[in-house]
MDTraj code that builds the backbone (N, CA, C; nanometers):
import mdtraj as md
import numpy as np

residues = "UNK UNK UNK UNK UNK UNK UNK UNK UNK UNK UNK UNK UNK UNK UNK UNK UNK UNK UNK UNK UNK UNK UNK UNK UNK UNK UNK UNK UNK UNK UNK UNK UNK UNK UNK UNK UNK UNK UNK UNK UNK UNK UNK UNK UNK UNK UNK UNK UNK UNK UNK UNK UNK UNK UNK UNK UNK UNK UNK UNK UNK UNK UNK UNK UNK UNK UNK UNK UNK UNK UNK UNK UNK UNK UNK UNK UNK UNK UNK UNK UNK UNK UNK UNK UNK UNK UNK UNK UNK UNK UNK UNK UNK UNK UNK UNK UNK UNK UNK UNK UNK UNK UNK UNK UNK UNK UNK UNK UNK UNK UNK UNK UNK UNK UNK UNK UNK UNK UNK UNK UNK UNK UNK UNK UNK UNK UNK UNK UNK UNK UNK UNK UNK UNK UNK UNK UNK UNK UNK UNK UNK UNK UNK UNK UNK UNK UNK UNK".split()
xyz = np.array([
    [5.2625, 30.9297, 5.4424],
    [5.3489, 30.9092, 5.3281],
    [5.2616, 30.9061, 5.2032],
    [5.3011, 30.9771, 5.1020],
    [5.2252, 30.9837, 4.9762],
    [5.2413, 30.8537, 4.8981],
    [5.1388, 30.8172, 4.8166],
    [5.1493, 30.6965, 4.7342],
    [5.2686, 30.7051, 4.6400],
    [5.3327, 30.5918, 4.6212],
    [5.4461, 30.5841, 4.5297],
    [5.3929, 30.5590, 4.3900],
    [5.4203, 30.6497, 4.2975],
    [5.3710, 30.6368, 4.1614],
    [5.4611, 30.5460, 4.0794],
    [5.3973, 30.4635, 3.9975],
    [5.4702, 30.3830, 3.9003],
    [5.4281, 30.4325, 3.7631],
    [5.5026, 30.3988, 3.6600],
    [5.4706, 30.4526, 3.5285],
    [5.3338, 30.4040, 3.4814],
    [5.2517, 30.4949, 3.4266],
    [5.1174, 30.4561, 3.3817],
    [5.1259, 30.3667, 3.2586],
    [5.0510, 30.2559, 3.2613],
    [5.0509, 30.1597, 3.1526],
    [4.9074, 30.1188, 3.1257],
    [4.8713, 30.1047, 2.9998],
    [4.7390, 30.0577, 2.9645],
    [4.7352, 29.9066, 2.9832],
    [4.6582, 29.8605, 3.0805],
    [4.6529, 29.7173, 3.1093],
    [4.5196, 29.6547, 3.0716],
    [4.4315, 29.7349, 3.0141],
    [4.3018, 29.6815, 2.9749],
    [4.2132, 29.6541, 3.0952],
    [4.0981, 29.5954, 3.0686],
    [4.0033, 29.5620, 3.1745],
    [4.0490, 29.4371, 3.2483],
    [4.0441, 29.4405, 3.3803],
    [4.0792, 29.3243, 3.4609],
    [3.9565, 29.2849, 3.5414],
    [3.9094, 29.1638, 3.5185],
    [3.7909, 29.1149, 3.5892],
    [3.8208, 29.0875, 3.7356],
    [3.7193, 29.1027, 3.8189],
    [3.7256, 29.0674, 3.9593],
    [3.7184, 28.9150, 3.9684],
    [3.8181, 28.8506, 4.0274],
    [3.8220, 28.7045, 4.0265],
    [3.7108, 28.6420, 4.1095],
    [3.6705, 28.7057, 4.2171],
    [3.5596, 28.6513, 4.2960],
    [3.4295, 28.6566, 4.2164],
    [3.4114, 28.7622, 4.1399],
    [3.2918, 28.7740, 4.0566],
    [3.2955, 28.6700, 3.9444],
    [3.4124, 28.6482, 3.8851],
    [3.4257, 28.5453, 3.7820],
    [3.3895, 28.4080, 3.8388],
    [3.4398, 28.3781, 3.9563],
    [3.4123, 28.2484, 4.0188],
    [3.2638, 28.2317, 4.0472],
    [3.1995, 28.3405, 4.0879],
    [3.0571, 28.3345, 4.1205],
    [2.9704, 28.3215, 3.9951],
    [3.0017, 28.3973, 3.8901],
    [2.9148, 28.4016, 3.7722],
    [2.9518, 28.3000, 3.6645],
    [3.0794, 28.2648, 3.6559],
    [3.1247, 28.1706, 3.5524],
    [3.2230, 28.0715, 3.6144],
    [3.1752, 27.9843, 3.7040],
    [3.2676, 27.8992, 3.7791],
    [3.3513, 27.8038, 3.6945],
    [3.3113, 27.7760, 3.5716],
    [3.3871, 27.6838, 3.4865],
    [3.4607, 27.7544, 3.3731],
    [3.4533, 27.8872, 3.3701],
    [3.5135, 27.9635, 3.2609],
    [3.6237, 28.0540, 3.3159],
    [3.7479, 28.0105, 3.3023],
    [3.8605, 28.0901, 3.3487],
    [3.9196, 28.1630, 3.2285],
    [3.9189, 28.2962, 3.2309],
    [3.9754, 28.3710, 3.1186],
    [4.1217, 28.3342, 3.0938],
    [4.1600, 28.3319, 2.9686],
    [4.2952, 28.2947, 2.9276],
    [4.4012, 28.3782, 3.0000],
    [4.3649, 28.4988, 3.0350],
    [4.4597, 28.5891, 3.1011],
    [4.5059, 28.5360, 3.2373],
    [4.4283, 28.4437, 3.2948],
    [4.4621, 28.3880, 3.4256],
    [4.5207, 28.2470, 3.4158],
    [4.5306, 28.1908, 3.2962],
    [4.5798, 28.0539, 3.2793],
    [4.7276, 28.0576, 3.2420],
    [4.8084, 27.9942, 3.3231],
    [4.9531, 27.9911, 3.2998],
    [4.9940, 27.8593, 3.2370],
    [5.1036, 27.8645, 3.1628],
    [5.1623, 27.7451, 3.1036],
    [5.2101, 27.6535, 3.2166],
    [5.1813, 27.5263, 3.2050],
    [5.2181, 27.4312, 3.3086],
    [5.3695, 27.4282, 3.3321],
    [5.4481, 27.4628, 3.2333],
    [5.5941, 27.4625, 3.2467],
    [5.6493, 27.5935, 3.3013],
    [5.5630, 27.6933, 3.3162],
    [5.6065, 27.8232, 3.3664],
    [5.6328, 27.8145, 3.5161],
    [5.7281, 27.8888, 3.5620],
    [5.7537, 27.8946, 3.7050],
    [5.8906, 27.8441, 3.7406],
    [5.9114, 27.8290, 3.8672],
    [6.0429, 27.7878, 3.9157],
    [6.0400, 27.6421, 3.9593],
    [6.1569, 27.5861, 3.9704],
    [6.1716, 27.4499, 4.0192],
    [6.1493, 27.4494, 4.1706],
    [6.0842, 27.3459, 4.2190],
    [6.0677, 27.3310, 4.3627],
    [6.1977, 27.2803, 4.4228],
    [6.2261, 27.3241, 4.5432],
    [6.3441, 27.2762, 4.6131],
    [6.3157, 27.1349, 4.6608],
    [6.3995, 27.0411, 4.6220],
    [6.3749, 26.9023, 4.6601],
    [6.4443, 26.8651, 4.7905],
    [6.5344, 26.9494, 4.8380],
    [6.6058, 26.9221, 4.9618],
    [6.5163, 26.9601, 5.0797],
    [6.4500, 26.8617, 5.1388],
    [6.3555, 26.8894, 5.2470],
    [6.4253, 26.9128, 5.3805],
    [6.5586, 26.9030, 5.3833],
    [6.6296, 26.9294, 5.5078],
    [6.6409, 27.0799, 5.5333],
    [6.6107, 27.1622, 5.4327],
    [6.6183, 27.3073, 5.4485],
    [6.4968, 27.3578, 5.5253],
    [6.5201, 27.4479, 5.6164],
    [6.4105, 27.5112, 5.6896],
    [6.3980, 27.6551, 5.6433],
    [6.2739, 27.6993, 5.6292],
    [6.2501, 27.8371, 5.5907],
    [6.3111, 27.9287, 5.6962],
    [6.3765, 28.0361, 5.6547],
    [6.4358, 28.1291, 5.7512],
    [6.3278, 28.1945, 5.8378],
    [6.3575, 28.2076, 5.9657],
    [6.2675, 28.2738, 6.0602],
    [6.3415, 28.3937, 6.1163],
    [6.2825, 28.5111, 6.0977],
    [6.3437, 28.6359, 6.1440],
    [6.2716, 28.6818, 6.2699],
    [6.3475, 28.7042, 6.3756],
    [6.2931, 28.7474, 6.5038],
    [6.3003, 28.8997, 6.5105],
    [6.1857, 28.9649, 6.4878],
    [6.1847, 29.1109, 6.4852],
    [6.2167, 29.1732, 6.6207],
    [6.1980, 29.1003, 6.7294],
    [6.2301, 29.1581, 6.8599],
    [6.3792, 29.1893, 6.8695],
    [6.4617, 29.1207, 6.7907],
    [6.6057, 29.1466, 6.7897],
    [6.6368, 29.2872, 6.7373],
    [6.5503, 29.3396, 6.6495],
    [6.5736, 29.4726, 6.5932],
    [6.5435, 29.5836, 6.6933],
    [6.4737, 29.5505, 6.8011],
    [6.4380, 29.6503, 6.9015],
    [6.5459, 29.6662, 7.0086],
    [6.6464, 29.5834, 7.0025],
    [6.7538, 29.5923, 7.1010],
    [6.8319, 29.7214, 7.0819],
    [6.8940, 29.7662, 7.1896],
    [6.9559, 29.8969, 7.1943],
    [7.0574, 29.9346, 7.0896],
    [7.1552, 29.8523, 7.0649],
    [7.2627, 29.8939, 6.9746],
    [7.2605, 29.8137, 6.8456],
    [7.3261, 29.8697, 6.7487],
    [7.3328, 29.8067, 6.6166],
    [7.4000, 29.6695, 6.6236],
    [7.4998, 29.6574, 6.7072],
    [7.5728, 29.5322, 6.7208],
    [7.4868, 29.4190, 6.7744],
    [7.3907, 29.4525, 6.8623],
    [7.3058, 29.3500, 6.9220],
    [7.2125, 29.2848, 6.8208],
    [7.1766, 29.3557, 6.7154],
    [7.0842, 29.2989, 6.6173],
    [7.1554, 29.2573, 6.4888],
    [7.2880, 29.2683, 6.4872],
    [7.3649, 29.2373, 6.3662],
    [7.3391, 29.0966, 6.3136],
    [7.3337, 28.9983, 6.4019],
    [7.3126, 28.8595, 6.3593],
    [7.1782, 28.8448, 6.2881],
    [7.0756, 28.9127, 6.3411],
    [6.9428, 28.9029, 6.2790],
    [6.9403, 28.9746, 6.1448],
    [7.0143, 29.0847, 6.1333],
    [7.0250, 29.1561, 6.0056],
    [7.0909, 29.0656, 5.9015],
    [7.1935, 28.9929, 5.9416],
    [7.2591, 28.8990, 5.8494],
    [7.1644, 28.7874, 5.8073],
    [7.0854, 28.7366, 5.9030],
    [6.9860, 28.6327, 5.8695],
    [6.8816, 28.6861, 5.7718],
    [6.8377, 28.8105, 5.7943],
    [6.7397, 28.8720, 5.7060],
    [6.7970, 28.8896, 5.5661],
    [6.9175, 28.9369, 5.5567],
    [6.9833, 28.9560, 5.4274],
    [6.9953, 28.8233, 5.3531],
    [7.0407, 28.7195, 5.4225],
    [7.0550, 28.5874, 5.3599],
    [6.9192, 28.5328, 5.3162],
    [6.8167, 28.5528, 5.3985],
    [6.6818, 28.5044, 5.3634],
    [6.6336, 28.5701, 5.2350],
    [6.6552, 28.7001, 5.2225],
    [6.6122, 28.7725, 5.1022],
    [6.6916, 28.7284, 4.9797],
    [6.8219, 28.7136, 4.9958],
    [6.9081, 28.6790, 4.8820],
    [6.8954, 28.5330, 4.8401],
    [6.8850, 28.4428, 4.9365],
    [6.8877, 28.2996, 4.9061],
    [6.7495, 28.2379, 4.8906],
    [6.6514, 28.2871, 4.9653],
    [6.5170, 28.2288, 4.9628],
    [6.4162, 28.3171, 4.8908],
    [6.4276, 28.4480, 4.9088],
    [6.3299, 28.5399, 4.8512],
    [6.2103, 28.5628, 4.9411],
    [6.2071, 28.4983, 5.0556],
    [6.0991, 28.5167, 5.1526],
    [6.1459, 28.4633, 5.2871],
    [6.0659, 28.4884, 5.3911],
    [6.1013, 28.4427, 5.5257],
    [5.9775, 28.4502, 5.6121],
    [5.9836, 28.3855, 5.7267],
    [5.8767, 28.3920, 5.8258],
    [5.9209, 28.4900, 5.9330],
    [5.8251, 28.5602, 5.9925],
    [5.8556, 28.6592, 6.0951],
    [5.7950, 28.6150, 6.2276],
    [5.8684, 28.6342, 6.3353],
    [5.8132, 28.6102, 6.4690],
    [5.8456, 28.7284, 6.5585],
    [5.7693, 28.7410, 6.6645],
    [5.7891, 28.8486, 6.7629],
    [5.7886, 28.9859, 6.6979],
    [5.6871, 29.0105, 6.6134],
    [5.6792, 29.1365, 6.5393],
    [5.6015, 29.2448, 6.6117],
    [5.5501, 29.2145, 6.7298],
    [5.4925, 29.3170, 6.8150],
    [5.3468, 29.3528, 6.7893],
    [5.2773, 29.2765, 6.7063],
    [5.1349, 29.3003, 6.6839],
    [5.0590, 29.1889, 6.7543],
    [4.9680, 29.2277, 6.8419],
    [4.8948, 29.1296, 6.9210],
    [4.8053, 29.0380, 6.8380],
    [4.7873, 28.9156, 6.8879],
    [4.7060, 28.8144, 6.8203],
    [4.5633, 28.8638, 6.7939],
    [4.5046, 28.9330, 6.8917],
    [4.3672, 28.9809, 6.8761],
    [4.3560, 29.0798, 6.7605],
    [4.4534, 29.1679, 6.7463],
    [4.4517, 29.2645, 6.6370],
    [4.4662, 29.1936, 6.5021],
    [4.5572, 29.0974, 6.4949],
    [4.5761, 29.0221, 6.3709],
    [4.4470, 28.9483, 6.3352],
    [4.3840, 28.8840, 6.4321],
    [4.2589, 28.8118, 6.4061],
    [4.1495, 28.9072, 6.3592],
    [4.1417, 29.0247, 6.4169],
    [4.0408, 29.1243, 6.3753],
    [4.0688, 29.1721, 6.2328],
    [4.1965, 29.1912, 6.1990],
    [4.2326, 29.2321, 6.0626],
    [4.1927, 29.1247, 5.9618],
    [4.2129, 28.9984, 5.9974],
    [4.1739, 28.8881, 5.9090],
    [4.0226, 28.8896, 5.8897],
    [3.9477, 28.9070, 5.9976],
    [3.8010, 28.9103, 5.9878],
    [3.7535, 29.0280, 5.9026],
    [3.8123, 29.1440, 5.9226],
    [3.7743, 29.2611, 5.8436],
    [3.8087, 29.2412, 5.6963],
    [3.9204, 29.1772, 5.6689],
    [3.9578, 29.1477, 5.5299],
    [3.8552, 29.0550, 5.4660],
    [3.8158, 28.9512, 5.5391],
    [3.7139, 28.8582, 5.4874],
    [3.5841, 28.9332, 5.4590],
    [3.5437, 29.0206, 5.5505],
    [3.4208, 29.0983, 5.5316],
    [3.4309, 29.1847, 5.4058],
    [3.5443, 29.2510, 5.3871],
    [3.5612, 29.3359, 5.2697],
    [3.5511, 29.2547, 5.1416],
    [3.6232, 29.1436, 5.1333],
    [3.6259, 29.0656, 5.0096],
    [3.4943, 28.9934, 4.9822],
    [3.4071, 28.9817, 5.0819],
    [3.2752, 28.9221, 5.0603],
    [3.1721, 29.0259, 5.0136],
    [3.2085, 29.1523, 5.0124],
    [3.1172, 29.2566, 4.9644],
    [3.0874, 29.2356, 4.8162],
    [2.9735, 29.2847, 4.7687],
    [2.9469, 29.2800, 4.6242],
    [3.0561, 29.3565, 4.5493],
    [3.0848, 29.3127, 4.4289],
    [3.1944, 29.3706, 4.3513],
    [3.1787, 29.5224, 4.3359],
    [3.0576, 29.5701, 4.3181],
    [3.0355, 29.7137, 4.3020],
    [3.0814, 29.7935, 4.4233],
    [3.0589, 29.7386, 4.5427],
    [3.1023, 29.8081, 4.6638],
    [3.2545, 29.8077, 4.6761],
    [3.3176, 29.6958, 4.6428],
    [3.4642, 29.6894, 4.6502],
    [3.5267, 29.7856, 4.5501],
    [3.4638, 29.8002, 4.4343],
    [3.5185, 29.8869, 4.3303],
    [3.5054, 30.0346, 4.3641],
    [3.4379, 30.0667, 4.4735],
    [3.4333, 30.2051, 4.5196],
    [3.5677, 30.2486, 4.5789],
    [3.6595, 30.1522, 4.5955],
    [3.7920, 30.1794, 4.6509],
    [3.8989, 30.1334, 4.5520],
    [3.8973, 30.1880, 4.4301],
    [3.9899, 30.1390, 4.3262],
    [4.1345, 30.1764, 4.3563],
    [4.2234, 30.1039, 4.2912],
    [4.3655, 30.1383, 4.3050],
    [4.3867, 30.2793, 4.2520],
    [4.4644, 30.3557, 4.3258],
    [4.4976, 30.4908, 4.2843],
    [4.5828, 30.4773, 4.1586],
    [4.5445, 30.5452, 4.0497],
    [4.6219, 30.5317, 3.9249],
    [4.7705, 30.5543, 3.9462],
    [4.8497, 30.4625, 3.8914],
    [4.9938, 30.4734, 3.9011],
    [5.0524, 30.4227, 4.0319],
    [4.9687, 30.3625, 4.1192],
    [5.0177, 30.3094, 4.2467],
    [4.9667, 30.1667, 4.2640],
    [4.9999, 30.1066, 4.3764],
    [4.9442, 29.9763, 4.4123],
    [4.8553, 29.9886, 4.5356],
    [4.7993, 30.1081, 4.5581],
    [4.7122, 30.1298, 4.6729],
    [4.5668, 30.1288, 4.6290],
    [4.4861, 30.0488, 4.6996],
    [4.3451, 30.0391, 4.6700],
    [4.3083, 29.8958, 4.6349],
    [4.1900, 29.8792, 4.5739],
    [4.1380, 29.7466, 4.5421],
    [4.1593, 29.7127, 4.3956],
    [4.2016, 29.5911, 4.3676],
    [4.2163, 29.5454, 4.2299],
    [4.3345, 29.4533, 4.2111],
    [4.3977, 29.4637, 4.0973],
    [4.5183, 29.3858, 4.0649],
    [4.6363, 29.4817, 4.0644],
    [4.7505, 29.4341, 4.1099],
    [4.8715, 29.5165, 4.1097],
    [4.9784, 29.4483, 4.0276],
    [5.0780, 29.5244, 3.9936],
    [5.1936, 29.4729, 3.9211],
    [5.1538, 29.4168, 3.7849],
    [5.0630, 29.4864, 3.7198],
    [5.0212, 29.4490, 3.5853],
    [5.0919, 29.5446, 3.4904],
    [5.1679, 29.4885, 3.3964],
    [5.2518, 29.5707, 3.3107],
    [5.2124, 29.5698, 3.1641],
    [5.1214, 29.4803, 3.1245],
    [5.0779, 29.4786, 2.9853],
    [4.9426, 29.4093, 2.9738],
    [4.8768, 29.4321, 2.8611],
    [4.7475, 29.3668, 2.8374],
    [4.7622, 29.2172, 2.8153],
    [4.8803, 29.1714, 2.7776],
    [4.9031, 29.0300, 2.7484],
    [4.9591, 28.9521, 2.8669],
    [4.9852, 29.0195, 2.9755],
    [5.0468, 28.9566, 3.0919],
    [4.9527, 28.8559, 3.1572],
    [5.0070, 28.7422, 3.1999],
    [4.9306, 28.6450, 3.2773],
    [4.9138, 28.7011, 3.4178],
    [4.7927, 28.6909, 3.4698],
    [4.7624, 28.7484, 3.6000],
    [4.7457, 28.6402, 3.7055],
    [4.7683, 28.6785, 3.8299],
    [4.7424, 28.5883, 3.9416],
    [4.5925, 28.5829, 3.9652],
    [4.5431, 28.4688, 4.0102],
    [4.4016, 28.4492, 4.0368],
    [4.3713, 28.5091, 4.1740],
    [4.3711, 28.6412, 4.1792],
    [4.3449, 28.7110, 4.3054],
    [4.3122, 28.8570, 4.2794],
    [4.2559, 28.9184, 4.3764],
    [4.2422, 29.0622, 4.3823],
    [4.3070, 29.1022, 4.5136],
    [4.3407, 29.2265, 4.5272],
    [4.4029, 29.2700, 4.6510],
    [4.3492, 29.4061, 4.6922],
    [4.3677, 29.4355, 4.8186],
    [4.3357, 29.5669, 4.8709],
    [4.4576, 29.6092, 4.9513],
    [4.5282, 29.7090, 4.9034],
    [4.6520, 29.7528, 4.9656],
    [4.6363, 29.8943, 5.0206],
    [4.6876, 29.9132, 5.1383],
    [4.6893, 30.0447, 5.2025],
    [4.8312, 30.0765, 5.2445],
    [4.8655, 30.2018, 5.2427],
    [4.9954, 30.2448, 5.2911],
    [4.9757, 30.3698, 5.3751],
    [5.0658, 30.3923, 5.4596],
    [5.0596, 30.5095, 5.5463],
    [5.1433, 30.6195, 5.4935],
])
top = md.Topology()
chain = top.add_chain()
for i, resn in enumerate(residues, 1):
    res = top.add_residue(resn, chain, resSeq=i)
    for name in ("N", "CA", "C"):
        top.add_atom(name, md.element.get_by_symbol(name[0]), res)
traj = md.Trajectory(xyz[None], top)
């Protein structure tokens, strides 16, 4: 599948957050500092449980057999905005290896990581994604995204 292009926007230079932490541990650029009042309210009702979607239900033969899970998924997206997944069919060993490889990649020197930059106009590669302006507040992270 080809990378999905988004409209090109001048976002200015974005520092590598791991490099910032290493070289200037007490100096956080204003671009990464958010207003304390910014954000959403926390849910105070602790009786709510995060939705759990069982992906094995989607592998069942007919559409009717997985209908209940589809409804749970829809409600989780609409009401919560996120959910936990179980029985997704990826073995524990593979997940653990992916975590280790991710740690190895992010521990590389910044110059080596920058050899895999985000493809212009997409969110594939190394760097920051979903940046729409030079004045936008950024998350304190870098990412490496791949798509098939």
